[in-house]
C-alpha positions as CSV (number, residue, x, y, z in Angstrom):
1,M,-14.4,-1.1,18.8
2,A,-16.0,0.4,15.6
3,N,-17.2,-1.9,13.1
4,L,-15.5,-0.2,9.7
5,T,-14.8,-0.3,6.2
6,L,-11.0,0.7,4.8
7,V,-12.6,3.7,3.7
8,Q,-14.2,4.5,6.9
9,S,-11.0,3.8,8.4
10,I,-8.7,5.8,6.6
11,N,-11.1,9.0,7.8
12,L,-11.4,8.2,11.2
13,A,-7.3,8.4,11.0
14,L,-7.1,11.1,9.3
15,T,-10.0,13.0,11.5
16,Q,-8.1,12.0,14.5
17,E,-5.0,13.0,13.4
18,M,-6.4,16.2,12.4
19,E,-7.8,16.8,15.8
20,A,-4.5,16.1,17.4
21,D,-2.4,18.2,15.1
22,D,-3.3,21.3,13.7
23,R,0.0,21.2,11.3
24,V,-1.9,18.4,9.3
25,I,-3.7,19.2,6.4
26,L,-5.4,17.8,3.6
27,L,-5.2,18.8,-0.2
28,G,-6.1,17.8,-3.3
29,E,-8.7,17.1,-6.5
30,D,-12.1,17.2,-5.0
31,V,-11.0,16.2,-1.7
32,G,-12.9,19.2,0.1
33,H,-16.5,20.0,-0.9
34,N,-17.3,16.3,-2.8
35,G,-15.2,14.2,0.0
36,G,-12.6,12.8,-2.7
37,V,-13.8,10.5,-5.8
38,F,-14.0,7.7,-3.3
39,R,-15.4,10.0,-0.1
40,V,-12.7,9.0,1.7
41,T,-12.4,12.9,3.3
42,D,-16.2,12.8,3.2
43,G,-17.0,15.6,5.8
44,L,-13.6,16.9,6.8
45,H,-13.6,19.8,4.9
46,K,-17.1,20.7,6.6
47,R,-15.4,20.0,9.9
48,F,-12.2,21.6,9.8
49,G,-12.5,23.8,7.4
50,A,-11.1,25.1,4.0
51,H,-7.9,26.3,5.3
52,R,-7.3,22.7,6.3
53,V,-8.7,20.6,3.5
54,V,-7.9,22.2,0.2
55,D,-9.3,22.0,-3.0
56,T,-6.3,22.1,-5.7
57,P,-6.6,22.4,-9.5
58,L,-6.1,19.6,-11.4
59,A,-2.3,19.5,-11.1
60,E,-0.6,16.5,-9.7
61,S,2.6,18.5,-9.9
62,G,1.3,21.3,-8.5
63,I,-0.1,19.1,-5.4
64,I,2.9,17.6,-4.7
65,G,5.3,20.2,-4.9
66,T,2.8,22.5,-2.8
67,S,2.8,19.7,-0.3
68,I,6.9,19.7,-0.1
69,G,6.9,23.4,0.6
70,L,4.3,23.2,3.0
71,A,6.2,20.1,4.9
72,M,9.5,21.9,4.7
73,A,7.9,25.1,6.5
74,G,6.3,22.5,9.5
75,L,3.7,21.4,8.2
76,R,2.3,17.9,8.0
77,P,0.3,17.8,4.7
78,V,-1.5,14.6,3.5
79,P,-1.9,15.6,-0.4
80,E,-4.4,13.1,-2.3
81,I,-3.6,11.9,-6.0
82,Q,-7.0,10.4,-7.6
83,F,-5.8,7.6,-8.6
84,E,-2.2,5.9,-9.0
85,G,-1.9,6.5,-12.9
86,F,-1.6,9.9,-12.2
87,L,1.5,9.9,-10.1
88,G,3.3,10.2,-13.1
89,P,2.9,14.1,-13.5
90,A,4.5,14.3,-10.2
91,Y,6.8,11.6,-10.3
92,D,9.9,14.9,-10.2
93,Q,8.2,16.1,-7.6
94,I,8.2,12.7,-5.5
95,V,12.1,11.4,-6.4
96,N,14.3,14.7,-7.4
97,H,12.7,16.6,-4.6
98,A,11.0,15.2,-1.8
99,A,12.4,12.3,-1.8
100,R,16.0,14.0,-1.9
101,M,15.8,16.7,0.4
102,R,17.1,14.9,3.8
103,S,20.0,13.7,1.9
104,R,20.5,16.9,0.1
105,T,20.5,18.9,2.9
106,R,22.3,16.8,5.2
107,S,18.8,16.5,7.2
108,A,18.4,20.3,7.7
109,L,15.2,20.2,6.1
110,T,13.0,17.2,5.7
111,V,9.6,16.4,4.1
112,P,6.9,14.8,6.6
113,M,4.2,14.3,4.6
114,V,2.4,11.6,3.5
115,I,0.9,10.8,-0.6
116,R,-2.4,9.1,-0.3
117,V,-3.0,7.3,-3.6
118,P,-6.1,4.8,-4.6
119,V,-4.3,1.6,-6.3
120,G,-4.6,-1.8,-8.3
121,G,-7.6,-3.2,-10.2
122,G,-11.0,-5.1,-9.7
123,I,-13.1,-1.9,-9.8
124,H,-13.8,-1.8,-13.6
125,A,-12.4,1.1,-14.2
126,P,-10.9,2.4,-17.3
127,E,-7.1,3.4,-18.4
128,L,-5.0,4.6,-16.1
129,H,-7.3,3.9,-13.1
130,S,-6.3,0.4,-11.9
131,D,-2.2,0.1,-11.6
132,S,0.1,-1.0,-9.0
133,P,3.1,1.0,-9.0
134,E,4.4,0.4,-5.8
135,A,7.7,-1.2,-7.3
136,I,8.8,1.9,-8.4
137,Y,8.8,4.3,-5.7
138,A,9.9,1.6,-3.3
139,H,13.4,1.4,-5.7
140,T,13.5,5.2,-4.7
141,P,15.7,6.2,-1.6
142,G,14.3,8.2,0.9
143,I,10.6,7.2,0.0
144,K,8.6,4.8,2.4
145,V,5.9,3.0,0.6
146,V,2.6,1.5,2.7
147,M,-0.1,-0.7,1.5
148,P,-2.7,-1.8,4.0
149,A,-5.1,-4.8,3.4
150,S,-7.9,-4.4,6.2
151,P,-9.3,-1.4,7.9
152,Y,-7.5,-2.1,11.0
153,D,-4.1,-1.8,9.6
154,A,-5.1,1.4,7.4
155,K,-5.7,3.4,10.2
156,G,-2.5,2.2,12.3
157,L,-0.4,2.2,9.4
158,L,-1.8,5.8,8.3
159,I,-1.5,7.2,11.4
160,S,2.1,6.7,11.8
161,A,2.7,7.6,8.5
162,I,1.7,11.2,9.5
163,R,3.6,11.1,12.5
164,D,6.8,10.1,10.3
165,P,9.3,12.4,9.9
166,D,10.2,11.7,6.0
167,P,7.8,11.1,3.0
168,V,5.6,8.4,2.9
169,I,3.5,7.1,-0.2
170,Y,0.4,5.5,1.0
171,F,-1.3,3.0,-1.4
172,E,-5.1,2.3,-0.8
173,P,-6.1,-1.1,-2.6
174,K,-9.5,0.3,-4.2
175,R,-10.8,-3.3,-4.6
176,I,-11.6,-3.6,-1.0
177,Y,-12.6,-0.3,0.1
178,R,-15.6,-1.0,1.0
179,A,-15.2,-4.8,0.6
180,F,-15.5,-5.9,4.2
181,R,-15.7,-4.8,7.7
182,E,-13.6,-5.1,10.4
183,D,-13.1,-4.4,14.3
184,V,-11.1,-1.0,14.7
185,P,-10.3,0.6,17.8
186,E,-11.9,4.3,18.3
187,D,-9.0,5.4,20.1
188,E,-5.7,6.2,18.4
189,Y,-3.4,3.6,17.9
190,T,0.0,2.9,15.6
191,I,1.0,0.2,13.4
192,P,5.1,0.5,12.8
193,L,6.2,1.0,9.4
194,G,8.2,-1.8,8.1
195,K,6.9,-4.6,10.1
196,A,4.9,-7.2,8.2
197,R,1.8,-9.1,9.8
198,V,1.4,-12.8,9.9
199,V,-2.3,-13.5,8.8
200,T,-1.9,-17.0,9.3
201,D,0.4,-19.7,10.5
202,G,1.9,-22.6,8.7
203,D,4.6,-25.0,8.3
204,E,3.9,-26.5,4.5
205,M,4.9,-23.2,3.0
206,T,5.2,-19.2,2.8
207,L,2.8,-17.1,1.0
208,V,4.0,-13.5,0.6
209,S,1.6,-10.7,-0.6
210,W,0.3,-7.4,0.0
211,G,-3.1,-5.0,-0.5
212,G,-5.9,-6.5,-2.2
213,A,-4.4,-9.8,-3.1
214,V,-4.0,-10.9,0.6
215,I,-7.8,-11.4,0.5
216,Q,-7.6,-13.5,-2.7
217,A,-4.6,-15.3,-0.8
218,M,-6.5,-16.1,2.1
219,N,-9.1,-17.7,-0.4
220,A,-6.9,-19.7,-1.6
221,I,-5.2,-20.9,1.2
222,E,-8.7,-22.0,2.8
223,A,-9.6,-24.0,-0.6
224,S,-6.4,-25.5,-0.6
225,G,-7.1,-27.0,3.0
226,R,-3.1,-27.0,3.6
227,S,-1.4,-25.4,6.4
228,I,0.2,-22.4,4.8
229,E,2.1,-19.1,6.6
230,L,0.5,-15.6,5.0
231,I,2.2,-12.5,5.4
232,D,1.0,-9.5,4.5
233,L,4.1,-6.9,3.8
234,R,1.8,-4.1,5.0
235,T,5.1,-1.7,4.2
236,I,6.6,-2.4,0.8
237,Y,9.6,-0.5,1.7
238,P,10.8,-0.5,4.5
239,L,10.6,-4.4,3.6
240,D,10.7,-6.7,6.8
241,V,12.9,-9.2,5.6
242,N,13.3,-11.1,8.7
243,T,9.7,-12.1,8.7
244,I,9.7,-13.7,5.4
245,T,12.9,-15.3,5.8
246,E,12.6,-16.8,9.2
247,S,9.0,-18.3,7.6
248,V,10.6,-19.9,4.6
249,K,13.3,-21.6,6.4
250,K,10.7,-22.9,8.7
251,T,8.6,-24.1,5.5
252,G,10.8,-24.2,2.4
253,R,8.3,-23.1,-0.1
254,C,7.3,-19.7,-1.3
255,V,4.7,-18.2,-3.2
256,I,4.6,-14.7,-4.0
257,V,1.3,-12.8,-4.7
258,H,1.2,-9.3,-6.3
259,E,-1.4,-7.5,-9.0
260,A,1.5,-5.6,-10.8
261,P,3.5,-6.8,-13.8
262,K,5.6,-9.8,-12.9
263,T,8.8,-8.2,-14.9
264,C,10.8,-6.3,-12.2
265,G,7.4,-6.6,-9.8
266,F,8.3,-5.8,-6.2
267,G,7.9,-9.7,-6.0
268,A,11.1,-10.3,-8.0
269,E,12.9,-7.9,-5.1
270,I,11.7,-10.7,-2.0
271,A,12.3,-14.0,-4.6
272,A,16.3,-12.8,-4.5
273,R,16.3,-12.1,-0.7
274,I,14.6,-15.6,-0.2
275,M,17.3,-17.3,-2.3
276,E,20.2,-15.2,-0.7
277,E,19.2,-16.1,2.9
278,C,17.0,-19.0,2.3
279,F,18.9,-21.2,-0.3
280,L,19.6,-24.1,1.4
281,H,16.3,-24.4,3.4
282,L,14.2,-24.3,-0.1
283,E,12.5,-27.4,-1.6
284,A,11.0,-25.9,-4.5
285,P,11.4,-23.0,-6.2
286,V,10.0,-19.5,-5.3
287,Q,7.1,-19.0,-7.8
288,R,4.9,-15.8,-8.5
289,V,1.8,-14.9,-8.8
290,T,1.1,-11.5,-10.4
291,G,-0.1,-9.9,-12.9
292,F,0.6,-10.1,-16.4
293,D,3.6,-7.8,-18.7
294,T,1.1,-5.6,-20.2
295,H,-1.3,-2.8,-19.4
296,M,-4.6,-3.5,-17.2
297,P,-7.2,-4.4,-19.7
298,Y,-11.1,-3.1,-19.5
299,Y,-13.5,-4.8,-17.4
300,K,-14.0,-8.2,-19.6
301,L,-10.7,-9.5,-19.1
302,E,-9.7,-7.9,-15.9
303,L,-9.8,-10.5,-13.3
304,D,-7.9,-12.4,-15.7
305,Y,-5.3,-9.9,-15.4
306,L,-5.4,-10.4,-11.5
307,P,-4.0,-12.9,-9.5
308,E,-7.6,-14.4,-8.1
309,A,-7.7,-17.4,-5.7
310,E,-7.6,-19.7,-8.5
311,R,-4.3,-18.6,-9.8
312,I,-2.6,-18.7,-6.6
313,G,-4.2,-22.2,-5.8
314,Q,-2.7,-23.6,-9.3
315,A,0.5,-21.8,-7.8
316,I,0.1,-23.5,-4.6
317,E,-0.6,-27.3,-5.9
318,E,2.6,-26.8,-8.0
319,V,5.0,-25.5,-5.5
320,S,3.8,-28.4,-3.2
321,A,4.0,-31.3,-5.5
322,Y,7.6,-29.9,-6.5
């Protein structure tokens, strides 16, 4: 076992997959000599060379378009987009080409690529550097969307994503890049995509979250003193509906927590699934604790925007008292 941060765990996963499979290549802005803006790819350029860790121009559409071509030609590219706000210029390539290639060619061509993207707020970054766009891409057929909340999960999920035959967007919550450490096996292991993790067992309420918000949810549960079952989605799409609905049928209450704005956030999809499959088991309306329907503010108001433990705790008490 190694005691690793999220950054170190991702770096280890990339290292081991590149050693095991010479089709795996990295490309992106500053991923080579500088090791990436967050140093996630630190040391990999020296270890594997410029032909496998490629510094690219500042051109997100070009990075993803090139990666699609490489993947169709038989490689396993892992492009990095420096911040989630810069996915916009690559949107056409992702949703109109990467996501559709298997369907368009009746599986004659596939796009086995992983787009790594730092995501979310909490680090006092400027505009376009703190958003949570996971619902946009979960709404796009043909793309899997992953967001780990711990170093252990980060490694296993990334290895599974690299080995997946279809495109995966792998969101990395930058707020917890170095927030804590966890024991991570040094040997290779995988965590299946599409399977949620039950972080804590409970019978009074179900709390569903993902990414950096999971840590705030854990803090809120501890402060509440209640028996709350916390589910970390790990994979936004495909969604592990069964784990959620089985928990809600047991507890009768549910709070959903995410950083993205409330309107059309992925929590709305989860709430709808719960209503469809658990209506007769509910003891209270499903409540969402989310970001607000505005752009992420600058650092003075950033923590007021994010679903911190205090706001989650208020929702827990309201749903419990209903």
